[in-house]
C-alpha atoms as one frame of an Amber mdcrd trajectory, in Angstrom:
protein
  -2.865 -30.297 -16.360  -4.538 -26.898 -15.876  -3.340 -24.877 -12.882  -4.896
 -21.625 -11.674  -2.775 -19.347  -9.491  -4.102 -16.409  -7.498  -2.099 -13.175
  -7.456  -2.507 -11.354  -4.137  -0.688 -13.111  -1.324   0.344 -15.932  -3.651
   2.684 -14.280  -6.171   2.242 -10.591  -5.187   2.881  -9.542  -1.587  -0.106
  -7.314  -0.797   0.156  -8.031   2.929   3.662  -6.572   3.043   2.485  -3.570
   1.018  -0.205  -2.845   3.606   2.399  -3.193   6.337   4.870  -0.862   4.582
   2.271   1.858   3.938   0.944   1.620   7.482   4.411   1.856   9.023   5.191
   4.919   6.907   1.854   6.656   7.558   1.773   6.052  11.298   5.507   5.808
  12.071   5.194   2.492  13.815   6.659  -0.897  13.261   5.453  -4.408  13.665
   5.771  -7.429  11.461   3.669 -10.064   9.774   4.272 -12.330  12.741   2.206
  -9.925  14.860  -0.834 -10.596  12.664  -1.109 -14.362  13.007  -4.505 -15.460
  11.702  -5.837 -11.954  11.069  -6.445  -9.629   8.166  -3.986  -6.742   8.340
  -6.670  -4.160   9.108  -7.636  -6.236  12.163  -4.114  -5.809  13.574  -4.181
  -2.028  13.780  -6.012   0.259  16.208  -9.651   0.863  15.331  -8.978   4.505
  14.421  -6.505   3.363  11.713  -8.609   0.599  10.152 -10.296   2.762   7.502
  -6.910   4.053   6.371  -5.661   0.484   5.917  -8.810  -0.569   4.066  -8.285
   2.366   1.687  -4.766   1.254   0.647  -6.034  -0.946  -2.197  -7.992   1.983
  -3.647  -4.798   4.056  -4.077  -3.387   4.470  -7.562  -0.187   2.429  -7.783
  -0.922   0.063  -4.904  -1.111  -3.068  -7.084   1.573  -1.888  -9.511   4.232
  -1.534  -6.822   3.846  -4.886  -5.064   6.847  -7.057  -4.270   7.058 -10.544
  -5.750   6.593 -13.481  -3.365   9.915 -15.277  -2.971  10.629 -18.023  -5.535
   7.262 -17.623  -7.298   8.795 -16.470 -10.591  11.349 -19.262 -10.774   8.900
 -22.011  -9.813   5.999 -20.772 -11.961   8.251 -20.550 -14.988   9.239 -24.201
 -14.495   5.628 -25.253 -13.891   4.435 -23.339 -16.980   6.804 -25.374 -19.157
   5.060 -28.608 -18.100   1.467 -27.508 -17.437  -1.126 -24.949 -18.519  -0.784
 -22.114 -15.990  -3.350 -19.344 -15.617  -3.265 -16.398 -13.269  -6.737 -16.015
 -11.753  -7.211 -12.843  -9.739 -10.271 -11.047  -8.402  -9.097  -7.839 -10.051
 -12.542  -6.372 -10.501 -12.953  -5.391  -6.834 -10.658  -2.354  -7.078 -10.955
  -0.327 -10.310  -7.245   0.565 -10.568  -6.120  -2.996 -10.016  -7.161  -4.346
 -13.401  -4.574  -2.352 -15.383  -2.008  -2.352 -12.586  -2.134  -6.128 -12.184
  -1.806  -6.634 -15.920   1.224  -4.317 -16.067   2.728  -6.002 -13.002   2.362
  -9.427 -14.619   3.964  -8.131 -17.832   6.991  -7.048 -15.820   7.433  -9.932
 -13.388   5.784 -12.913 -15.124   6.260 -12.276 -18.851   6.230 -16.031 -19.519
   2.519 -16.074 -18.628   0.881 -14.424 -21.654  -2.159 -12.164 -21.438  -4.269
 -15.005 -22.837  -3.546 -16.947 -19.614  -4.749 -14.211 -17.262  -8.211 -14.375
 -15.807  -9.066 -11.147 -14.021 -12.485 -11.852 -12.599 -14.802 -11.560  -9.639
 -15.823 -14.970  -8.328 -13.481 -17.881  -8.875 -16.164 -20.566  -8.622 -16.373
 -20.425 -12.430 -12.868 -21.882 -12.804 -12.681 -25.450 -14.084  -9.313 -27.122
 -13.981  -7.048 -29.447 -12.063  -5.458 -27.245  -9.373  -6.191 -23.887  -7.738
  -3.504 -22.250  -5.601  -5.028 -19.459  -3.513  -4.684 -17.830  -0.101  -8.457
 -17.563   0.443 -10.352 -20.639   1.571 -13.626 -19.246   0.162 -12.075 -19.432
  -3.313 -10.928 -22.990  -2.731 -14.202 -24.149  -1.176 -16.168 -24.456  -4.434
 -13.288 -25.506  -6.660 -13.814 -29.027  -8.044 -10.125 -29.864  -8.485  -7.204
 -30.034  -6.084  -7.091 -27.017  -3.780  -3.819 -25.729  -2.333  -3.955 -23.020
   0.329  -0.929 -20.742   0.064   0.082 -19.540   3.510  -0.409 -15.876   4.312
  -0.578 -14.246   7.760  -4.363 -14.004   7.546  -4.922 -17.743   6.932  -2.528
 -19.378   9.393  -5.425 -20.738  11.440  -7.367 -22.050   8.429  -7.550 -25.843
   8.330  -9.065 -28.489   6.055  -6.999 -27.637   2.951  -3.738 -28.899   1.568
  -1.269 -26.162   2.453   1.890 -24.768   0.877   4.082 -22.462   2.960   6.386
 -21.449   0.120   6.892 -21.685  -3.608   9.568 -24.296  -3.033   6.844 -26.467
  -1.482   4.664 -25.826  -4.533   7.562 -26.950  -6.714   7.797 -30.209  -4.758
   4.043 -30.786  -5.102   3.799 -30.045  -8.829   7.102 -31.055 -10.430
């Protein structure tokens, strides 16, 4: 079986990174639960939205992301039984290509560089399963689509959902 796994908000916690930077820059605090169904930039005052949108353009943003809980352990198990590929839209932000590759080397060394697809559109992927947090990536996928829960997609319906990597483990192993 061929399984494609997105990076941001599936194995790498970009949402929390936005939250951490915002809290530091504007000396405020609120949590992911305050952003139910919204992109992070939509949760902040209008005068701060550009600052939030600029986070991903900062050198180091993608290199310093935290790992989503249990993703390493579960993906390592899954990769022993199936063909696992990381498929990330890394071309959108110029720094992210190298930073994501370095991040994967550190946190997911069992997924070799040959199994990393850093692309733009994911509609080109052909395989059995795509795990992603964005419904627009799942929409045109011909195989089984699993929506990984992130604060921005809590109101998205019509897709099989996984709220954690332990749920992914149950579904795939």
